[in-house]
C-alpha positions as CSV (number, residue, x, y, z in Angstrom):
1,X,-143.5,-12.6,20.9
2,X,-146.1,-9.9,20.1
3,X,-145.5,-8.3,23.5
4,X,-141.8,-8.0,22.8
5,X,-142.4,-6.3,19.4
6,X,-144.8,-3.8,21.0
7,X,-142.5,-3.0,23.8
8,X,-139.5,-2.6,21.4
9,X,-141.5,-0.4,19.0
10,X,-142.6,1.7,22.0
11,X,-139.0,2.2,23.0
12,X,-138.0,3.2,19.5
13,X,-140.9,5.6,19.1
14,X,-140.1,7.2,22.4
15,X,-136.5,7.9,21.4
16,X,-135.6,11.5,20.8
17,X,-133.9,12.6,17.6
18,X,-130.6,14.5,17.7
19,X,-130.9,17.4,15.3
20,X,-128.1,19.1,13.4
21,X,-128.6,22.1,11.1
22,X,-127.0,21.5,7.7
23,X,-128.1,24.3,5.5
24,X,-130.3,27.3,4.9
25,X,-131.7,27.7,1.4
26,X,-133.9,30.3,-0.3
27,X,-137.6,29.5,0.0
28,X,-138.3,30.8,-3.5
29,X,-136.8,30.1,-6.9
30,X,-137.2,31.9,-10.2
31,X,-136.5,29.7,-13.3
32,X,-134.5,31.5,-16.0
33,X,-137.3,31.0,-18.5
34,X,-140.0,32.5,-16.2
35,X,-140.6,35.7,-14.3
36,X,-142.7,34.1,-11.5
37,X,-141.1,33.2,-8.2
38,X,-141.9,29.6,-7.2
39,X,-142.0,28.3,-3.6
40,X,-139.2,25.8,-2.9
41,X,-139.6,22.6,-0.9
42,X,-137.4,19.6,0.0
43,X,-137.9,16.8,-2.6
44,X,-135.7,14.0,-1.1
45,X,-132.4,13.2,0.5
46,X,-129.8,10.4,-0.1
47,X,-126.4,9.4,1.1
48,X,-123.3,9.2,-1.1
49,X,-120.0,7.6,-0.3
50,X,-116.5,8.0,-1.6
51,X,-115.0,4.4,-1.5
52,X,-111.4,5.6,-1.8
53,X,-111.5,8.0,1.2
54,X,-114.2,6.2,3.3
55,X,-116.2,9.4,3.5
56,X,-120.0,9.8,3.4
57,X,-122.2,12.8,2.8
58,X,-125.8,13.7,2.7
59,X,-127.3,15.2,-0.5
60,X,-130.6,17.1,-0.2
61,X,-132.6,17.8,-3.4
62,X,-135.2,20.6,-3.7
63,X,-138.0,21.2,-6.1
64,X,-140.8,23.7,-6.9
65,X,-144.3,23.2,-8.1
66,X,-143.8,24.0,-11.8
67,X,-140.4,22.3,-12.2
68,X,-141.7,19.9,-14.9
69,X,-142.9,22.9,-16.9
70,X,-139.7,25.1,-16.6
71,X,-136.8,22.6,-16.2
72,X,-136.0,22.2,-19.9
73,X,-135.5,25.9,-20.4
74,X,-133.9,26.6,-17.0
75,X,-130.2,27.2,-17.4
76,X,-129.8,27.0,-13.6
77,X,-131.4,23.6,-13.4
78,X,-133.6,24.5,-10.4
79,X,-132.7,25.1,-6.8
80,X,-129.2,23.7,-6.1
81,X,-128.9,20.7,-3.9
82,X,-127.2,20.7,-0.5
83,X,-124.1,18.6,-0.2
84,X,-123.3,18.1,3.5
85,X,-120.3,16.3,5.0
86,X,-121.0,16.1,8.7
87,X,-118.5,15.4,11.4
88,X,-119.3,11.9,12.7
89,X,-120.9,10.7,9.4
90,X,-118.7,8.1,7.8
91,X,-118.6,5.1,5.5
92,X,-117.3,1.9,6.9
93,X,-116.3,-0.2,3.8
94,X,-115.5,-3.4,5.7
95,X,-119.0,-3.4,7.3
96,X,-120.7,-1.9,4.2
97,X,-122.5,0.7,6.3
98,X,-122.8,4.5,6.6
99,X,-122.8,5.4,10.3
100,X,-123.2,8.5,12.3
101,X,-121.0,8.5,15.5
102,X,-121.6,10.9,18.4
103,X,-120.7,10.6,22.1
104,X,-119.2,7.1,21.6
105,X,-122.5,5.8,20.1
106,X,-122.8,4.7,16.4
107,X,-126.1,4.8,14.5
108,X,-126.4,2.9,11.2
109,X,-127.9,5.3,8.7
110,X,-127.6,3.2,5.6
111,X,-126.5,-0.2,4.3
112,X,-124.3,-0.2,1.2
113,X,-124.3,-3.1,-1.3
114,X,-122.0,-3.5,-4.3
115,X,-124.0,-4.6,-7.4
116,X,-122.4,-5.9,-10.5
117,X,-123.6,-4.3,-13.8
118,X,-122.8,-4.9,-17.4
119,X,-120.2,-2.1,-17.4
120,X,-118.7,-2.5,-13.9
121,X,-120.0,-2.3,-10.4
122,X,-122.3,0.2,-8.7
123,X,-123.1,0.9,-5.1
124,X,-126.7,0.6,-3.9
125,X,-127.3,2.6,-0.7
126,X,-130.4,1.7,1.3
127,X,-131.5,4.0,4.2
128,X,-132.3,2.3,7.5
129,X,-134.7,5.0,8.7
130,X,-132.6,5.8,11.8
131,X,-131.2,8.9,10.2
132,X,-133.3,11.4,8.2
133,X,-133.3,14.9,6.8
134,X,-136.1,17.4,7.5
135,X,-136.8,20.9,6.3
136,X,-138.9,23.7,7.7
137,X,-139.6,27.3,6.7
138,X,-137.9,29.8,9.1
139,X,-137.6,33.5,9.5
140,X,-134.0,34.9,9.6
141,X,-132.4,38.2,10.3
142,X,-128.9,39.1,9.3
143,X,-127.0,42.1,10.6
144,X,-124.5,43.5,8.1
145,X,-123.1,46.0,10.6
146,X,-125.3,48.8,9.4
147,X,-128.8,47.4,9.1
148,X,-130.8,44.2,9.7
149,X,-132.0,42.3,6.7
150,X,-135.0,40.0,7.4
151,X,-136.0,37.1,5.1
152,X,-137.6,33.8,5.2
153,X,-135.8,30.6,4.0
154,X,-135.8,26.8,4.4
155,X,-133.6,25.3,7.1
156,X,-132.6,21.7,6.6
157,X,-131.6,19.4,9.4
158,X,-129.9,16.1,9.7
159,X,-131.6,14.0,12.4
160,X,-130.4,10.8,14.0
161,X,-132.0,8.6,16.7
């Protein structure tokens, strides 16, 4: 039994991740109530579903070091989240799953449960760990037809096993 678990975990850990770029966001943010630019980082990601359409998307939230200090007076409410609808990412209501489909292969990204509340029902989405979002600082160059503008930013990626 232990041998089977070790071999299966080795097979999973040796699996490569397919990587899809979903966004490029500024690597600095200036709160409206401050004059200091703050470094931005990815805070978390989650899945959202639209039950009516069967669609799923990834939501990536960003933060900065002094967000707790500035957020009350910040009219912009911090760095804006990324809302990404990816081809192949879908919600299967009959199976209560969010899956990513590519090359005829489906990966279960999250399980969806309907939970009854006092004022109706709510969906609870639990990630399986087979799909993730990563972020990394990157240098970019944009050519506007006259000159090249260089800047650094954060690139976010959707990754699936």
